[in-house]
C-alpha positions as CSV (number, residue, x, y, z in Angstrom):
1,M,-15.3,-10.4,-0.2
2,V,-14.1,-10.0,-3.1
3,S,-11.9,-12.8,-4.5
4,L,-7.9,-11.2,-5.4
5,G,-8.4,-13.2,-8.5
6,N,-11.1,-10.5,-9.7
7,M,-7.9,-7.8,-9.1
8,Q,-5.9,-6.7,-11.8
9,R,-2.6,-8.8,-11.7
10,S,1.1,-8.3,-13.5
11,P,0.0,-8.2,-17.0
12,K,1.5,-10.8,-19.6
13,I,1.7,-8.4,-22.6
14,L,3.4,-5.5,-22.1
15,L,1.5,-2.5,-22.1
16,P,1.8,0.9,-20.9
17,K,1.5,0.9,-16.7
18,P,0.7,4.2,-15.4
19,N,0.8,3.1,-11.5
20,G,4.3,1.2,-12.3
21,Q,4.1,-1.9,-9.8
22,W,1.0,-1.1,-8.0
23,I,-2.1,-3.5,-8.9
24,F,-5.1,-0.8,-8.3
25,P,-8.0,-0.9,-10.8
26,E,-7.8,2.9,-11.4
27,V,-5.1,5.2,-12.9
28,M,-3.6,6.5,-9.8
29,G,-2.4,9.8,-8.7
30,V,-5.0,12.0,-10.0
31,N,-6.1,14.5,-7.3
32,K,-4.6,12.9,-4.4
33,V,-2.2,13.1,-2.1
34,G,-0.9,9.6,-1.7
35,F,-1.8,6.0,-1.0
36,I,-2.1,3.3,1.4
37,Y,-0.2,0.0,0.4
38,A,0.2,-3.2,0.9
39,I,3.5,-5.2,-0.1
40,R,2.8,-9.6,0.2
41,D,5.9,-11.7,0.4
42,L,4.1,-14.8,-1.3
43,V,7.2,-17.0,-0.1
44,L,6.8,-16.5,3.3
45,K,3.2,-15.2,3.5
46,R,4.0,-12.1,5.0
47,A,3.2,-8.7,4.5
48,Y,3.9,-4.4,5.2
49,L,2.0,-1.9,5.1
50,G,2.6,1.9,5.2
51,K,1.9,4.9,2.8
52,K,3.0,6.8,0.0
53,Q,2.9,10.6,-0.9
54,Y,2.5,11.6,-4.5
55,R,4.4,14.7,-3.8
56,V,6.8,16.0,-1.3
57,Q,6.6,20.0,-0.7
58,G,3.3,21.3,-1.5
59,L,1.4,18.1,-2.7
60,L,-1.6,18.8,-4.9
61,K,-0.4,22.7,-4.9
62,G,3.2,21.8,-6.8
63,G,6.1,20.3,-5.2
64,Q,7.9,17.3,-7.4
65,E,6.6,14.5,-8.0
66,T,8.2,11.3,-6.0
67,A,9.4,8.0,-7.3
68,W,5.7,6.4,-6.0
69,R,6.0,4.1,-9.0
70,T,9.0,2.4,-8.0
71,Y,8.8,2.9,-4.5
72,K,8.9,-0.5,-2.4
73,S,9.4,0.7,1.4
74,S,11.0,3.0,3.9
75,S,11.8,0.5,6.2
76,T,15.1,-1.0,6.2
77,T,14.1,-4.3,7.0
78,M,12.1,-4.5,4.0
79,A,13.9,-3.5,1.5
80,Q,17.0,-5.9,2.6
81,I,14.6,-8.9,2.1
82,M,13.1,-7.4,-1.3
83,A,17.4,-6.7,-2.6
84,A,18.1,-10.5,-1.4
85,R,15.2,-12.0,-4.1
86,P,13.2,-12.0,-6.5
87,K,10.8,-9.2,-7.5
88,E,8.2,-11.7,-8.8
89,E,8.4,-13.0,-5.1
90,F,6.4,-10.2,-4.1
91,E,2.9,-8.7,-4.8
92,Y,2.5,-4.5,-5.1
93,F,-1.0,-3.8,-3.6
94,V,-2.5,-0.1,-3.3
95,I,-5.4,-0.1,-1.2
96,E,-6.8,3.1,-0.8
97,E,-5.6,6.7,-2.2
98,Y,-6.7,9.7,0.0
99,A,-6.9,13.2,-1.0
100,T,-5.9,14.7,2.4
101,K,-2.5,14.2,4.2
102,S,-5.0,13.9,6.9
103,G,-6.4,11.4,5.7
104,L,-3.8,9.5,5.0
105,S,-1.9,9.0,7.6
106,F,-4.9,8.3,9.7
107,A,-5.7,5.8,6.8
108,E,-2.1,4.1,7.5
109,T,-2.9,4.5,11.6
110,W,-6.3,2.6,11.0
111,S,-5.0,-0.4,9.1
112,L,-1.9,-1.2,11.1
113,C,-4.6,-0.9,14.0
114,H,-6.7,-3.1,12.0
115,V,-4.5,-6.0,11.9
116,E,-2.6,-5.6,14.9
117,A,0.5,-5.2,12.8
118,P,3.1,-5.0,15.6
119,T,1.7,-7.7,17.2
120,T,1.4,-10.9,14.8
121,P,3.8,-12.4,12.7
122,L,1.9,-12.1,9.4
123,W,3.4,-8.5,9.8
124,Y,6.9,-7.0,8.9
125,N,6.1,-3.7,10.6
126,T,7.4,-4.0,14.3
127,R,5.1,-0.5,15.5
128,I,2.7,2.0,15.0
129,E,3.2,5.8,15.1
130,K,0.4,7.8,17.0
131,V,-2.4,9.7,16.1
132,A,-1.4,13.3,16.8
133,W,-3.5,15.6,13.8
134,A,-6.8,16.1,12.8
135,V,-8.5,13.6,11.0
136,K,-10.5,15.3,8.0
137,E,-11.6,11.8,5.6
138,N,-12.5,8.8,7.1
139,V,-11.3,5.4,5.8
140,T,-13.3,4.2,3.2
141,F,-15.5,1.5,2.6
142,R,-13.3,0.3,-0.7
143,H,-10.0,0.3,1.8
144,K,-11.2,-2.0,4.4
145,E,-12.8,-4.4,2.0
146,R,-9.5,-4.0,-0.1
147,L,-7.4,-4.6,3.1
148,D,-9.3,-7.6,3.9
149,M,-8.6,-9.1,0.7
150,V,-5.2,-8.5,1.1
151,T,-4.4,-10.5,4.8
152,D,-7.3,-13.5,3.1
153,W,-3.9,-16.1,2.3
154,S,-6.5,-18.6,0.8
155,T,-6.1,-16.6,-1.9
156,V,-2.4,-17.2,-2.6
157,G,-1.3,-20.0,-4.7
């Protein structure tokens, strides 16, 4: 398992951040539909898994770009928690990007099932949407590896 110490952390020097708040080893949004993310609560040692699309209405073929660089979560619970506490108490990881909408949706569902999110207090997620689409893209090895890194709390402070 790769340690989180090898992953990009918030830099101390002010540099351009093409990925916004997200920790990911590549420039995001290039020929991809969206990404799977995990927000880690460093104080309560809990996390939230979700997905975010780069564009709405047409995705790769046009449409308007979403505010993905500063996106927090669609979860009301997460919004309340993050509004009440400093941003420094959270880490914003991208697990993986996907080129298809079906792959993105499947990867989110797979991730939530993999960590058994609704059945453990380690996750803020309380439900998993059922799979009702034709899957055209597998969950990548890197996705699985990075998700395992995010769930390894021995790497936190």
